[in-house]
C-alpha positions in Angstrom: 0.2 0.0 0.2 3.0 2.5 0.7 4.3 2.2 -2.8 0.3 3.0 -4.5 0.5 6.1 -1.5 3.5 7.3 -2.3 2.5 6.9 -6.3 -0.8 9.0 -5.4 0.9 11.6 -4.0 3.2 12.4 -6.9 0.0 12.7 -9.2 -1.7 14.5 -6.9 1.4 17.3 -6.8 1.8 16.8 -10.4 -0.7 20.5 -11.0 1.5 22.1 -8.6 4.7 21.5 -10.5 2.6 22.0 -13.9 1.9 25.6 -13.0 4.9 26.8 -11.4 7.4 26.3 -14.5 7.4 27.3 -18.0 8.7 25.3 -21.1 11.9 26.7 -22.8 12.8 25.5 -26.3 15.7 25.5 -28.7 15.3 28.8 -31.0 16.1 32.1 -32.4 15.5 35.6 -32.2 16.9 38.2 -34.8 17.8 41.8 -32.9 16.8 45.2 -34.5 20.2 45.6 -35.9 20.0 41.8 -37.7 22.0 39.9 -35.8 20.5 36.1 -35.3 20.8 35.1 -31.5 20.7 31.2 -30.7 19.1 30.1 -27.8 16.2 29.1 -25.6 12.6 30.4 -25.7 9.9 30.6 -23.1 7.1 28.8 -25.5 3.7 28.9 -24.5 0.5 27.7 -26.3 -0.3 31.0 -27.3 -3.9 31.9 -28.1 -3.2 35.6 -29.0 0.0 36.6 -30.6 2.8 37.7 -28.2 4.0 41.2 -27.8 6.9 39.9 -25.6 9.1 36.3 -25.4 11.3 35.4 -22.6 14.8 34.4 -23.8 17.5 32.5 -22.7 21.1 32.1 -24.2 21.8 29.1 -21.9 19.2 26.7 -20.9 20.7 27.0 -17.0 21.3 31.2 -17.5 19.2 32.6 -14.4 19.1 35.6 -16.6 16.2 36.0 -18.7 16.0 38.3 -21.9 13.0 40.0 -22.7 12.3 40.5 -26.2 9.6 43.1 -27.8 8.2 44.1 -30.7 10.5 47.4 -30.0 13.3 45.2 -29.8 13.1 42.2 -32.1 12.8 41.7 -35.9 11.7 37.9 -35.7 11.9 34.9 -33.5 11.1 31.4 -34.0 11.0 28.0 -32.1 12.6 25.0 -33.1 10.4 22.7 -35.0 6.9 25.3 -33.9 6.1 28.5 -35.0 7.7 31.5 -36.7 7.0 35.2 -36.2 7.9 38.5 -37.7 7.5 42.0 -36.6 5.5 44.6 -38.7 3.4 47.7 -38.3 0.0 46.7 -39.8 -3.6 47.9 -39.9 -5.8 46.1 -37.6 -9.3 46.1 -38.4 -11.6 46.6 -35.5 -15.0 45.2 -36.5 -16.4 41.8 -34.4 -17.4 39.0 -36.0 -19.3 37.2 -33.5 -22.7 37.2 -33.5 -23.5 38.9 -30.3 -21.2 42.0 -30.5 -22.4 42.5 -34.5 -23.1 46.2 -35.4 -25.0 47.7 -38.4 -23.5 48.2 -41.5 -19.9 48.0 -42.0 -17.5 48.9 -39.8 -14.0 49.9 -41.5 -12.4 51.0 -38.3 -8.5 50.2 -38.0 -5.5 50.9 -35.5 -2.0 50.9 -36.8 0.3 49.0 -34.5 3.6 47.2 -34.4 2.7 43.3 -33.8 4.7 39.9 -34.3 2.4 38.4 -36.8 2.8 34.4 -37.0 3.8 33.1 -40.7 1.6 30.4 -41.7 3.0 29.3 -45.1 5.8 31.2 -47.4 6.6 30.5 -50.8 8.0 32.1 -54.0 4.9 34.6 -54.6 3.0 35.2 -51.3 3.5 34.7 -47.6 0.5 34.4 -45.6 0.2 35.6 -41.8 -2.3 35.5 -39.0 -2.9 37.7 -35.9 -5.1 37.2 -33.1 -6.3 39.4 -30.2 -8.9 39.7 -27.8 -11.3 41.0 -30.8 -10.7 38.1 -33.6 -8.1 36.1 -35.5 -7.5 37.9 -38.9 -5.1 36.5 -41.7 -2.8 39.0 -43.6 -0.8 38.3 -47.2 2.5 39.7 -48.5 4.4 39.4 -51.8 7.8 40.5 -50.6 9.1 40.0 -46.6 9.9 43.7 -47.0 6.2 44.9 -48.0 3.5 45.8 -45.5 1.4 42.8 -45.1 -2.6 44.0 -46.2 -5.1 42.4 -43.9 -7.2 39.8 -45.9 -10.8 41.6 -45.5 -13.7 39.4 -43.8 -16.5 41.4 -42.2 -19.4 40.3 -40.8 -22.4 42.8 -40.0 -26.1 43.6 -39.9 -27.6 45.1 -42.8 -29.9 48.2 -42.9 -31.0 50.5 -39.8 -32.8 47.9 -38.3 -31.5 44.3 -37.1 -32.3 42.2 -39.8 -30.4 39.5 -41.8 -26.6 39.2 -41.4 -24.5 40.4 -44.2 -20.9 38.9 -44.9 -18.3 40.4 -46.9 -15.7 38.2 -48.2 -13.3 40.8 -49.8 -10.6 38.2 -49.3 -11.6 36.1 -52.1 -11.0 38.9 -54.4 -8.0 39.6 -52.8 -6.7 35.8 -53.7 -8.2 36.1 -57.3 -5.7 39.2 -57.8 -3.0 37.3 -56.7 -3.8 34.3 -58.6 -4.1 36.2 -61.9 -0.8 37.6 -61.1 1.1 34.8 -61.0 -1.4 32.0 -62.0 -4.3 32.2 -64.7 -7.6 31.8 -63.5 -10.4 30.1 -65.7 -13.9 28.9 -65.3 -15.0 25.1 -66.3 -15.9 25.9 -69.4 -13.4 27.9 -70.7 -10.7 25.2 -69.4 -12.5 22.7 -71.5 -12.2 25.0 -74.5 -8.4 25.8 -73.7 -7.7 21.9 -73.5 -9.9 21.5 -76.9 -7.7 24.3 -78.6 -4.3 23.0 -76.9 -4.8 19.3 -78.7 -5.6 20.7 -81.8 -2.2 23.2 -82.0 -0.3 20.3 -80.8 -2.2 18.1 -83.8 -0.8 20.6 -85.9 2.8 20.8 -84.8 3.6 17.7 -86.9 3.5 20.5 -90.0 6.0 22.8 -88.3 9.8 22.3 -88.5 11.1 21.4 -85.0 14.7 21.7 -85.2 17.5 21.5 -82.4 21.7 22.6 -82.7 23.8 20.0 -82.6 28.1 20.4 -82.0 30.1 19.0 -83.9 32.8 17.4 -82.2 35.8 18.7 -84.4 34.6 22.0 -85.2 33.2 24.8 -83.2 30.5 26.0 -85.7 26.9 24.5 -85.8 23.9 23.1 -87.7 20.6 22.4 -87.3 19.2 18.6 -87.8 15.8 18.0 -88.2 13.8 15.9 -85.1 12.8 12.5 -86.1 9.1 11.9 -85.9 9.3 10.1 -82.3 11.3 13.1 -81.2 8.4 15.4 -82.6 5.7 13.2 -81.0 7.3 13.3 -77.7 7.6 17.0 -77.9 3.8 17.0 -79.0 3.0 14.9 -75.9 4.9 17.4 -73.3 3.2 20.2 -74.8 -0.2 18.7 -74.2 0.4 17.6 -71.0 1.9 21.1 -69.8 -1.3 22.8 -71.2 -3.8 20.8 -69.6 -2.4 20.7 -66.3 -1.5 24.6 -66.6 -5.8 24.8 -67.1 -6.5 22.2 -64.6 -4.3 23.8 -61.9 -5.9 27.3 -62.9 -9.5 26.1 -62.5 -8.9 24.2 -59.6 -7.3 27.3 -57.8 -10.4 29.6 -58.9 -13.0 26.7 -57.3 -10.9 26.3 -54.3 -11.0 30.3 -53.7 -14.8 30.5 -54.2 -15.8 28.0 -51.9 -13.1 29.0 -49.1 -13.8 30.0 -45.7 -12.1 32.5 -43.5 -10.1 29.7 -41.8 -6.8 28.7 -41.6 -6.6 25.7 -43.5 -8.6 26.9 -46.2 -6.1 29.9 -46.6 -3.0 27.8 -46.7 -4.3 25.8 -49.1 -5.1 28.9 -51.4 -1.4 30.6 -50.2 0.7 27.2 -51.1 -1.4 27.2 -54.5 -0.6 30.4 -55.7 3.0 29.7 -54.8 2.8 26.7 -57.2 2.9 24.2 -54.2 -0.2 22.3 -54.6 0.8 19.3 -52.6 -0.8 18.9 -49.4 2.0 19.0 -46.5 1.9 18.3 -42.8 3.7 19.2 -40.1 6.6 16.7 -39.0 5.2 14.9 -36.3 7.9 14.2 -33.7 8.2 10.7 -32.2 10.6 8.5 -30.8 11.2 4.9 -29.9 12.0 3.3 -26.8 13.0 -0.1 -25.4 13.0 -1.1 -21.5 13.5 -2.9 -18.7 11.1 -3.3 -15.5 11.7 -5.2 -12.0 8.3 -6.5 -11.8 6.3 -7.3 -8.9 3.0 -9.4 -9.7 0.6 -10.1 -6.6 -1.9 -13.1 -7.6 -4.4 -13.6 -4.7 -6.7 -16.4 -4.7 -10.1 -16.9 -2.6 -12.7 -19.6 -3.1 -13.8 -22.5 -0.8 -10.1 -22.3 0.7 -8.5 -18.9 0.6 -5.2 -18.8 -0.8 -2.0 -16.5 0.9 -1.5 -13.9 -1.8 1.6 -15.0 -3.9 3.9 -12.4 -4.8 6.3 -12.8 -8.1 9.5 -10.6 -8.7 10.4 -11.1 -12.4 12.2 -8.6 -15.1 10.0 -7.7 -17.8 11.2 -6.2 -21.0 9.3 -3.9 -23.1 9.3 -1.9 -26.4 7.4 1.1 -28.2 6.7 4.0 -30.0 5.8 7.8 -28.5 4.3 10.9 -30.2 3.3 13.8 -29.1 0.2 15.2 -29.7 1.2 18.7 -29.8 4.7 18.9 -30.8 4.9 22.8 -29.7 4.1 22.9 -26.4 5.4 18.8 -26.0 3.0 18.2 -22.9 0.9 15.3 -24.0 2.4 12.2 -25.4 0.7 9.1 -27.0 2.8 6.0 -26.2 1.9 2.4 -27.4 4.1 -0.2 -25.4 4.6 -3.9 -25.9 6.2 -5.7 -23.5 6.9 -9.6 -22.3 6.8 -10.9 -19.1 7.2 -14.7 -16.9 6.0 -14.9 -13.8 5.9 -17.5 -11.4 3.4 -18.0 -8.1 3.9 -20.7 -5.3 1.0 -21.4 -2.7 1.3 -23.0 0.4 -1.3 -26.0 1.3 -4.4 -24.8 2.9 -7.2 -26.1 4.8 -11.2 -25.1 3.7 -14.0 -24.7 5.9 -14.5 -28.8 5.7 -11.0 -29.3 6.8 -9.4 -30.7 3.7 -6.2 -29.9 2.6 -6.0 -27.5 -0.6 -2.5 -27.8 -2.5 -1.6 -26.0 -5.9 1.7 -26.7 -7.7 3.3 -24.0 -8.9 1.8 -21.7 -11.4 3.9 -20.2 -14.3 2.4 -17.6 -16.5 3.7 -16.2 -19.7 2.3 -13.0 -20.9 2.3 -10.9 -23.8 0.6 -7.1 -23.6 -0.3 -4.6 -25.6 -0.4 -1.3 -23.8 -1.9 2.7 -25.5 -1.1 5.1 -23.2 -1.4 8.9 -22.7 1.3 10.6 -20.9 1.2 14.3 -19.5 4.3 16.1 -18.8 3.7 18.1 -15.7 7.4 19.4 -15.7 8.9 20.1 -19.2 12.0 21.4 -19.7 14.6 19.8 -22.6 17.1 18.3 -20.1 14.8 17.1 -17.5 10.5 16.1 -17.6 8.3 14.7 -15.1 5.4 13.0 -15.9 1.8 11.0 -15.1 0.6 8.0 -17.2 -2.5 6.5 -17.6 -3.5 3.6 -20.2 -5.0 0.0 -20.5 -3.5 -2.8 -21.4 -4.6 -5.7 -23.2 -2.7 -9.0 -22.2 -2.3 -12.7 -23.6 -1.2 -15.2 -21.0 -0.3 -18.7 -21.6 0.1 -21.2 -18.6 2.1 -24.3 -17.6 0.0 -27.3 -16.6 -0.6 -27.0 -13.0 -2.6 -29.2 -10.7 -5.0 -28.7 -7.9 -4.9 -31.4 -5.2 -8.0 -31.6 -2.4 -7.2 -34.4 0.2 -9.8 -34.9 3.0 -9.9 -37.9 5.5 -11.2 -40.1 2.6 -10.7 -39.1 -0.9 -8.0 -37.4 -2.9 -8.8 -35.0 -5.7 -6.7 -34.0 -8.7 -7.7 -31.4 -11.2 -5.6 -30.0 -14.1 -5.3 -26.5 -14.5 -7.7 -25.5 -11.8 -8.6 -22.8 -11.0 -9.2 -21.6 -14.8 -7.3 -18.1 -15.5 -7.9 -16.2 -17.9 -5.8 -16.1 -21.6 -7.2 -12.7 -22.3 -7.5 -10.3 -20.1 -7.1 -6.4 -19.3 -5.8 -4.2 -16.4 -5.2 -0.1 -16.2 -1.9 0.7 -15.6 -0.8 4.1 -13.8 2.7 5.5 -13.9 4.9 8.5 -12.5 8.6 9.1 -13.8 10.8 11.4 -14.9 13.0 11.7 -18.2 16.5 13.0 -18.2 18.4 14.4 -20.5 15.7 13.0 -23.4 17.2 9.8 -23.4 16.9 8.0 -20.0 13.7 7.4 -18.5 12.9 6.2 -14.9 9.3 5.5 -13.4 7.4 3.8 -11.1 4.2 1.9 -12.4 1.0 0.3 -10.6 -1.8 -1.8 -12.2 -5.3 -1.7 -10.2 -6.1 -5.2 -9.7 -7.4 -7.6 -12.9 -9.9 -10.4 -12.6 -7.6 -13.5 -13.5 -10.1 -16.2 -13.5 -12.6 -17.6 -15.6 -15.3 -20.6 -16.5 -16.9 -20.5 -12.6 -14.5 -22.2 -11.0 -15.5 -21.5 -7.6 -12.6 -19.2 -7.0 -12.0 -15.4 -7.7 -8.3 -14.8 -8.8 -7.1 -11.0 -8.6 -3.9 -9.7 -10.1 -2.5 -6.8 -9.1 0.9 -5.3 -10.5 4.3 -3.2 -9.6 6.7 -2.0 -11.5 10.1 -0.2 -11.2 11.2 0.7 -15.0 13.9 2.0 -16.7 13.7 2.8 -20.6 16.1 4.1 -23.2 14.5 6.7 -25.6 15.9 6.9 -29.3 15.1 7.5 -33.1 13.9 10.9 -32.5 12.8 12.5 -36.0 
């Protein structure tokens, strides 16, 4: 019980440690003079764009530098967000239904802010800015150009409160950029252009196509007629390029028309304008681990004869995969653990209520387990993390041919594999532990009692587990 008590104390104290510390992550800051300073940034799950950050050159430095929009051009957290300073116009109208006004509100303020970079490419960069009023999106065609707000307004029409109107000017802003960098056509024009491209390519057989060939012995050049197969290849390439150009333009036009003023839609449009049409996903930070555990299984059998509890202390090996659910905060981790264990249980002879002697031979249990788990890092620094963990373990067990013997004054009864123990069973493990230097994990674990008997044998078997474990973490992406 003391083991469980200490584990529960760690879990109950976890929120105190969680609220008392920040999370410093690798990053950099660009000063106003253009110098890049590498170090550690206190990362928070910012719901609003920050106007200042805490920075350390070394993780264990006690002095903390504070950078603001007046002392830094840019900052970024490794594997996370990048923010860049701009002076921008910020619209002041609300989009929440409860706060809407009658008519379009075009008021704005000019302010120094850190804009979050959502995506960037050869043509445009998309930013976001969130404050207490709403989330806005901005676009620029150069990092030196002041980003323009993508206009989206919601308001009541007329002097009396009536139907809600929506101003989607941001779509026209995107259409302008798309026309500038990509052709936009509707479906009918796309089909007509494709047909024209086919006709033009067919007529290419009547055009003399030449290439220049350099003679090895002289520096003069001559022209040589392409072969029929080379002409056909050029024609096919031309057809494919024209079809792709028309199709991509049409897809972009449709994408803009159907878009909503949300991050996922606007990022797709910006990437398409940049010529990057492939879907991209943020790299998920994950790693593998292998471990060894000192495992104490305690089996209790209660029935006509109440056997004393049997404790089996044996090693267990484990292997698994972990992934951050949010790679920016690195608080929540999903883990899948596979483990193998072998345990031996011995019970002394015990008399039942009738006075008969009940004996059990040694029980050997071999178990393979699959345990999905959720981990919460209550203390989360680069070189040290403290966590709590809960999961569900699905267990598949095999047993030796153990025997049960009941001896009374006149008879002896022998039964094989009695009481019958479950081959498939579940339990709920909890853990508390620490990770040192991103590679060395130590923990205490406890699994709540699980029912281990089946088949109405008259006995109830309960198994609980205690663990002292070590994992080595490797293979970080």
